[in-house]
N, C-alpha and C positions, 0 to 999 in steps of 0.2 A: 353341416358346418362345423360342429364341434363346440365345446364350451368356450366361453369368452375368458380371456386371460388378463392378468394385471402384470405389466412389464415395466421394469426399470431399464431404460436405454442409456448406456454410458458412452460419452465421447470426451476424450481428454482435451481436444480443441475443436472448435466448430465454426471456422470462418464461414460467414454466410454465402459469399458470392464467388469464392474461388477455392480450389482444393475440394476434394470429394467428400470430406468428412461432414462438413456443415450441410451440404446438399443431401447426403445420404440420411442424416439424422432428421432433417426437416421432412423430407418426403416420406420416409418409412414411418415415422411417428404419425404423420397426417393420415396415411392410408390405413395403418393399423387401427387408428381411432375411428376412421370412417367405417371399418368393418365391425365396430362395436367393442374392441378391446380397450382397456385402460392403459395408457402409456404415460409415464413420467420420464422426462429427459434429465439426466444428470450430466452437466458439462462444465469443463474448465473454460478459461478465456482463450480465444475470443468466443463469446457466447453466441449461440445460434439464433436465427430468426425462426420462430415456430408459428404454426397456424393456430387459430382459435381452438380451444378445447384441449390443447396439449400443454400441461404445466411444465415449467422449467425449475429444477433445483440447481442453483448456482453452486459450483464447487470452486471457490476462489483460490487462486495460487498467488505467487508473487508476480506473475505475468512478466517474466524476465525478457521475453522476446517481442513485446508489444511494439507497434509502430507509434511514433517515429524514433523510439530510443531502445532498440534491441540490445541485449546484453547489459542492461542497466544495473546500477548499484542501488538496491532498496535503502530507504531510510531505516534506522534501527527500530523505529516505532512500527514498521510494517511486519516485523517478525513476530509470529504468534505462537509457534510451537516448534518441536524438533523437525517436523516435516519441512517447514519453511527453511530451517537451517540446512537440512540435507539438500533441498532444491538449490539453494544459493551456492553451497559448497561444491556440488556437482558441476554447476555452470562454471565456477571459477577454476575448476580443474579440467575444463574443455569437454565435459560430458553433457549429454542432453537428458535432463532429469524428468521431463513431464510424464512420460508413460508410467514410471514408477510412482512418482509423488501423487499424481492424480489418482491412481488406483488405491493408494493408501488412504487418501482423503475420502474417496468414494466409499471404501469399505467402512470407514469410521462412521459415515453418515447412514449407510444402509443396514449395518448389523442391528441397530436398535429398531429399525423399521422393517425387518425382514418379513414379518407377518403380513405386511401390506402388499407384497408382490409374490406372484407365482414363479417368476423367473427374472434373472438379471442378464441383460444382453450387452456385452462390451463391444465397442467398435474400435478394434485395432490397437488398444493400449497394451493388452497382454501383460499387465503389471502384476507384481507379486501380491498386491492387495487383493486381487481376485481370489487367490488361494485361501485367504482368510474367510471369504464367503463360502467357498466349496467345503472347507473343513467344518463350517458351522451348519452344513446341510442345505445351504441355499443353492438351488439349481442355477448354474452360471455357465453361459455360453458366450461365444465371440464370433464376430465377423472379422476375417482376415482378407483384406482386398488383395494383397500380395505380401510376401515376406519382405520386410525392410532390409534384410540382409542382401537382397539383390541390389538395392540402391547403393548400399555400402560397397559392394564389390565393383560396381561400375564406376563409382567415384574414386575408389582406390586405383583402378586401372588407368584413370585419367589424371591422377595426381602427378604434378611435375617434380616433386622433391620428396626426399625421405621425411623431412619435417612435416610436410603436408600429409603424408600417409600416416604418420604417427598420430597427428591431430585427428584425422578422420577415424582411425581405429578407436580412439578415446570417445569421440562424439557418438559413434555408433555402438558403444559398449552395451547399451540397453538391449541390443538384439540377442545377446546371450541370455538375458532374463526372459525374453519372449520365447526363446526355444525351450526354456525350462517350464514355463507356465502353460503354454498351449496344449501339450499332451495331457495335462492334469485337469482340464476343464471338462464339463459335461457334454459339450458339443462345439463343433466349429463349422461355420459355413463360409463359403467364398463365392466369387462371382463368375468364375470360368473354369473350364477343365484345365487350362494351362496353369492357372493359379493353384488348383488342387495338386497338381504334380509338384509345383515348386514348394508348396507348404509341406508336403511329405518329405521333400529333400532337405529343406532348411529348418523346419520346425519339428520334424519327427512325428507328425500326426499321420497315421495310416490313411492313404487315399480313400479307402472304402468307408472311413469314418467321417468324411468331410462331405457336407451337403452343398451342392451348387445351387445358388439362387442368384441369377443375374439381376443387376440393378436396372433402373429404367428412367423414363422421363414421363412428363405429362403431355400426351399428344395433342391436347387441346390448347396448350401453351406454346410448345415448340411445333410450329406449323409452317408449311411453305408460304412464301410471300403472296400477298393478294395479286389477282390477275393483272391489275393496273400498275403494278410496281415491278420494274426491271432490276436485274442484278448488275452490279458494276463489273464490266468485263475484265478489268485489270486488278481486281481486289482478291488478295489471298488472306485468309484468317487462320490463326493458330491459337489454341488455348493451352497455356502452360502454367501449372500451379507453382512451379519453382524453377529458378534459373540454375539448373544443375545438368550435368552431362546426360543423365538418364533421359531427359526430355528431347535431346537431339536438336535443340534450337539453333545451335551454331551451324549444323549441317543445312538447316533450312535457310539460314541467312546466306550461306555460300551459294545455295541454289538460286535464291532471289537475285544475288549479285550477277550470276550468269544470265538469268532471264532479262535483267535490266539492260544488257547489251543489245537486246533486240526489241524490247517493248517496255512501256512505262509502268510496270507492275508496282503495286504497293502492298506492303505486308502490315497487317494489324495483329499485334500480339496481345491477347487477353491475359494479362499478367504484368509482372514488373521485372525490369532488369536489375540484377544485384549490382550495387556499386563496386566497380573493380572486377566484376565477374566475367565469365567467358563471353556472354552475349554482348556486353558493353564493349569489350575489347574487339570483338568481331565487327561491330558497327563502324569503328574507326578504321580498322584494317581494310574493310571492304568498301569504305566510303558510302555507307548506307543510311546515314542519319536522316537524310531528307526523304527516305523511302520507307521507313519503318516507324510505326507508332505503337507505343506501349500504353494500354488503357488503364492498367491496374485492375483491381477487382471491379466487376460490373454487376449492377442489378440485373435480375433475370430478364426483365422486359428489354433492356438495352442489349443484352446478349442475343436475344432472339432477333431483334432488328438487324444486328450486325451479321448474324449467320444468314438471314434471309437475303441480305444484299450482296453477299460474297459470291464470286465466281467459283471458288474452290476453297475447301478447308483442308489444311495439311496436318497430318499427325506424324511428325518425324521421329518419334520416340525410339530409343534403343531398348526399351522394355515397357510393357503395359500389362498390368494384371487384369484390366478390363478396358476402360477408356470411355468415361462418360462424355467427354467432348465429341467422340466419334458418333455416338447415338444421338446427341443433341443436333449435330449437323445433319445426320440422316433424317431425323424427324422433320427438319426444316427443308427437306428436299434438296440439300446442297451437295454437290459432287465432292467426293473424298479422294485424297491421295494419302495413303498410309504406308508405313513400313510393314515388314513381316515379323516384327518383334512381339514376343510374348503372346498375349491373347488377341491381338488385333485381327489376324486372319479368322479366328473363331467368331469374333464379335461382328465384323463387317461382312464376312462371307465373300463370295466370288463375284457378285454382281453389283454391289453397292459402292465399290471404290476400286481405284487402281492401287496395286501393291508393288512396293519396291524393296530391295534389300536394305535392312537397317544400316545406316552409316554410309551408304553409297550416294554421294552427292550427284554424280552423273545421272543415275537412274531417277533420282528425285526430281532433278531439273527437267528431264525428258518427259516424265509423267505429268508434271505441272504444265509444261508447254502443250502437251497433247490435249489436256482438258481445256486450257485457256483458248486454244485454237479452234475448238469444236464445241460451240454452245449446245448443239443437238446431242452430242455424246454426253456432255455434262448433265443435261436434262434427263437423259436415260439413266445415268448413275443415280441422280437425285431421286427419281421416282422409285427405283429399286430399293434405295435406302429407306424411304418412307414406308414402303410395304413391309420391309423387314422389321422395322421398329414396331409397327402396329401388331405384327404377328408375335413378337418375342420380348419386347423391352418396354413394358409400362410399369409404373410404380404400383398400380393396383395388383397386377400379377405378382410382382415381387413381394408385396405384403401378404397376399394369400398364401404363397409358397412358404414364406417365413413363418407365418402362424401355424401352418401344417407341421413344419419342422419343430417349432416349440412344443407342440403336443406330443410329437414322437419322442423328443428328449425327456419330457416329463413322464410319459408312460414307461419309458425304459428305466428311468431313475426310480420309479415307484415299485418296480418288480423286485421281489425278494431275491 
């Protein structure tokens, strides 16, 4: 089994019920703790929900993007130090400061406590503050789910004006910092072979230096529906952590509009439409307001019930570094229709879902129609998905492989 470790797990924001960071931090910390390791989570707002036995150290920021008042102006009394000033000034000049400012605050908290931990594990911030830890001799590693530079490039390609492109370049300015920091860490892990190739391309970390550890789900929580409960034959579900072009939601809305000409399908979006964003505009353009429901963030139990009742789950993304929503649906035995973008073919495989070309509304519509028209075929896809999850994608397996990787990093760092 190897020696038990003391781990500081960092996450610059950890929204509990939507977005992968909060889910990742809660599940990994729980399973590492169950294996006997000591894990302390350091997180900025929004703070995570953690299981018993996992302590949380809050790393408070100005919380400039909180709901319901994002891009807020803090009161003068809220400013505590230079990092707060940097955070607000970066926001005021159209930048996104959290990866940098969180890492600086985390380093300030961790350096006096370095002897308490064998290793620091950062979740995707890749901020300059991590280099303060490595220079002090603190073993520091990171999970990169996928390079955020890919999000930037897709949004730039969809930007309607020069002004919007300039704003996006400023917002994503932190990606340059991440490309400087990642190669200087003691180790990097990611969730798929596709993401490993992209990290080498965008962050300059050699592929053979990146460990692949897929994320997972709890198969005792995400389960197929009880035998006495039937699925809604006209229900389509999609989970999207952000209303951005990367997630392909507008393509799915266009496919739903086509399907609605022949059958009364309904789409449930686990997420929120950005006011004035592309999804909201598409709802009006396609006259879909009565056929689409946005749930906002959902507690886990509600999400499971929703997936269990759906006829099909769609993943219309233009890129995915992994796709937690895909394996959640597979674990619930729900049929999948996905694109061929990013790591989706690698995660879903050839038997657990239908695959279409990313951005092709016609193919997406036809695949959804095929699944909706054939409940027996949908059941076949769902059973294959459940088998694949049990074989490859559980949080316990992810924690065991992560702990093994920690030990390898520490052994390598200890060699003269």
